[in-house]
C-alpha positions in Angstrom: -2.3 -42.4 -2.4 -0.4 -39.3 -1.9 -2.1 -36.6 0.3 0.2 -33.7 0.3 1.0 -31.6 -1.4 -1.6 -32.9 -3.6 -5.1 -34.2 -2.3 -6.6 -37.5 -3.4 -7.7 -38.1 -6.9 -11.2 -37.1 -7.6 -12.9 -37.8 -10.9 -9.6 -38.2 -12.3 -8.2 -34.9 -11.2 -5.5 -33.8 -8.5 -6.7 -31.4 -6.0 -4.0 -29.0 -4.7 -4.0 -28.8 -0.9 -2.5 -25.7 0.6 -0.9 -26.1 4.0 -2.1 -24.2 6.9 0.0 -21.0 7.8 2.5 -21.4 10.7 2.0 -19.7 14.1 5.0 -17.4 12.9 3.2 -16.6 9.6 -0.1 -15.9 11.2 1.4 -13.6 13.9 3.2 -11.8 11.1 0.1 -11.0 9.0 -2.0 -10.0 12.4 0.6 -7.7 13.7 1.4 -6.2 10.1 -2.4 -5.7 9.5 -2.6 -3.7 12.6 0.4 -1.6 11.8 -1.0 -0.8 8.4 -4.4 0.1 9.5 -3.2 2.2 12.4 -4.5 0.1 15.2 -0.8 0.0 16.3 0.1 3.6 15.6 3.6 5.1 15.0 5.9 4.9 18.0 3.7 2.1 19.7 5.9 -0.1 21.8 5.6 -3.7 20.7 5.6 -5.8 23.9 6.2 -9.7 22.8 4.6 -11.1 25.9 1.5 -8.9 25.4 1.2 -9.6 21.8 1.7 -13.5 22.4 -1.2 -13.5 24.9 -3.5 -11.5 22.5 -2.7 -13.9 19.5 -2.4 -17.1 21.8 0.9 -18.1 20.7 4.4 -18.3 22.5 6.5 -15.2 22.2 9.0 -17.0 19.7 6.7 -16.6 16.6 5.9 -13.0 17.6 9.6 -12.2 17.9 10.1 -13.9 14.4 7.3 -12.0 13.1 8.5 -8.8 14.4 12.0 -9.2 13.0 10.5 -9.6 9.6 8.5 -6.6 9.9 11.7 -4.6 11.0 13.3 -5.9 7.6 10.3 -4.4 5.9 10.8 -1.1 7.8 7.4 -1.1 9.7 9.4 -1.7 13.1 12.3 -0.2 14.4 14.3 -1.3 17.6 15.6 1.2 20.1 18.1 0.4 22.8 16.6 0.0 26.2 13.2 0.1 24.8 12.7 -2.7 22.5 10.4 -2.9 19.4 8.3 0.1 18.1 6.3 0.7 15.2 8.5 2.8 13.0 7.8 6.5 12.8 8.8 8.9 9.8 10.7 12.0 11.2 10.9 15.5 9.7 11.1 15.0 5.9 11.2 11.3 5.8 7.8 10.9 4.5 8.6 13.5 1.7 11.5 11.2 0.7 9.2 8.2 0.7 6.5 10.0 -1.6 9.5 11.1 -3.7 10.5 7.5 -4.1 6.8 6.7 -4.6 6.5 9.2 -7.6 9.6 7.9 -9.2 8.5 4.1 -9.3 4.9 5.0 -9.9 5.7 7.2 -13.0 7.7 4.4 -14.4 5.1 1.9 -13.9 2.4 4.3 -15.4 4.1 4.5 -18.5 5.1 1.0 -18.6 1.3 -0.1 -18.1 0.0 1.9 -21.1 0.9 -0.9 -23.5 -0.6 -3.4 -21.2 -3.8 -2.0 -19.4 -7.1 -3.4 -20.4 -10.5 -1.8 -20.8 -11.5 -3.7 -17.7 -8.4 -2.3 -15.8 -9.4 1.3 -16.8 -13.1 0.7 -15.8 -11.8 -0.6 -12.3 -9.8 2.6 -11.9 -12.6 4.9 -13.0 -15.0 3.2 -10.7 -12.5 3.6 -7.7 -11.9 7.3 -8.6 -15.7 7.8 -8.7 -15.9 6.5 -5.2 -13.1 8.9 -4.2 -15.2 11.8 -5.8 -18.4 10.8 -3.9 -16.3 10.7 -0.7 -14.7 14.1 -1.2 -18.4 15.6 -2.0 -20.2 13.9 0.7 -18.2 14.7 4.0 -17.2 14.3 6.8 -14.4 12.5 5.0 -13.5 9.1 6.2 -9.7 9.3 6.0 -8.9 5.7 6.1 -11.5 4.9 3.7 -10.0 7.7 1.3 -6.5 6.6 1.6 -7.5 2.9 0.9 -9.5 3.7 -2.3 -6.5 6.0 -3.3 -4.1 3.2 -2.9 -6.3 0.8 -4.8 -6.8 3.3 -7.6 -3.1 3.5 -8.1 -2.5 -0.1 -7.8 -5.2 -1.0 -10.3 -2.9 0.8 -12.8 0.6 0.1 -11.8 -0.1 -3.7 -11.4 -0.2 -3.6 -15.2 3.3 -2.6 -15.8 4.7 -5.9 -16.3 7.7 -5.8 -13.6 7.0 -7.8 -10.5 9.7 -6.0 -8.8 8.4 -2.7 -9.4 5.0 -3.7 -8.3 6.5 -5.2 -5.2 8.5 -2.3 -4.4 5.4 0.0 -4.9 3.4 -2.2 -2.6 6.1 -1.9 0.1 6.1 1.9 -0.1 2.4 2.2 0.2 2.7 -0.2 3.3 5.1 2.4 4.9 3.1 5.4 4.0 0.0 3.9 5.4 1.8 2.7 8.6 3.5 6.1 9.1 -0.2 7.7 9.4 1.1 11.1 8.1 -0.8 11.3 4.6 -3.9 9.6 6.2 -4.2 12.6 8.5 -3.5 15.4 5.9 -4.1 14.0 2.3 -7.9 13.7 2.3 -8.6 17.2 3.4 -6.0 19.0 1.7 -5.5 17.0 -1.5 -8.5 14.9 -2.3 -10.5 16.9 -4.7 -7.6 18.1 -6.9 -6.3 14.5 -6.9 -9.4 13.1 -8.0 -9.3 15.7 -11.2 -5.6 14.6 -11.9 -6.7 10.8 -11.7 -9.2 11.6 -14.5 -6.7 13.4 -16.7 -4.3 10.2 -16.2 -6.9 7.9 -17.2 -7.8 10.1 -20.1 -4.2 9.9 -21.4 -4.3 6.1 -21.2 -7.6 5.8 -23.0 -6.5 8.0 -25.8 -3.2 6.0 -26.1 -1.4 9.0 -27.8 1.1 10.2 -25.5 4.9 9.3 -25.6 5.9 7.1 -22.6 8.2 9.8 -21.4 5.1 12.2 -21.1 3.0 9.6 -19.2 5.8 9.0 -16.7 6.4 12.6 -16.3 2.5 13.3 -15.6 2.0 10.3 -13.3 5.4 11.5 -11.3 4.1 15.2 -11.0 0.7 13.7 -9.7 2.4 12.1 -6.9 4.9 15.0 -6.2 1.9 17.3 -6.0 0.9 15.7 -2.7 4.0 17.0 -1.2 3.7 20.4 -2.5 0.2 20.6 -1.4 0.9 19.6 2.2 4.0 21.8 2.5 1.9 24.7 1.3 -0.7 24.3 3.8 1.2 23.0 6.9 4.7 24.5 7.0 
């Protein structure tokens, strides 16, 4: 009887057995989550020995996890300092949002032919929660940005190109980790963004627009975040 990667036969069927994650994988997931949700903020020094104690592992899997996070752009190494959570300096966050706008515009247009009524209903519901958050106050910035990200992913995941989806997921991770938009976007941009979301969904439901128009509308929606923040902060 073969136990791995399949479990024993039951009622004539094979049961797939998923191996337990390695210590490196568990360390990677935990540190990554802390960076994305802000518990490890931008510029925070990552001390291998301290993290190893917290995660109850040796420094080796922590070191491997941090190297992996460096490759994703979430961690940076500084001479004589070591690993830190990456920060976005000056206009770097704008460049990141510009890349988001380009890819999200493409994905939005590509998704038009594939998006289902269920996908649109999910996006409508998420935007409804964003509208409620804007009206209720005080705004929970972390919750708003999480909902905003889920709204966009509900649509761009339908684009049919896994490389675009993976790239957009990575950009959103870096945006979340930077904490720049989470401190500014909800208060300055949320109400208008919700209205623009409605307009984008209306366009998808009508199915009348040329793909180039859809791409332009989605791109401009994302770029409006930069314009609004520049206007109110500079």
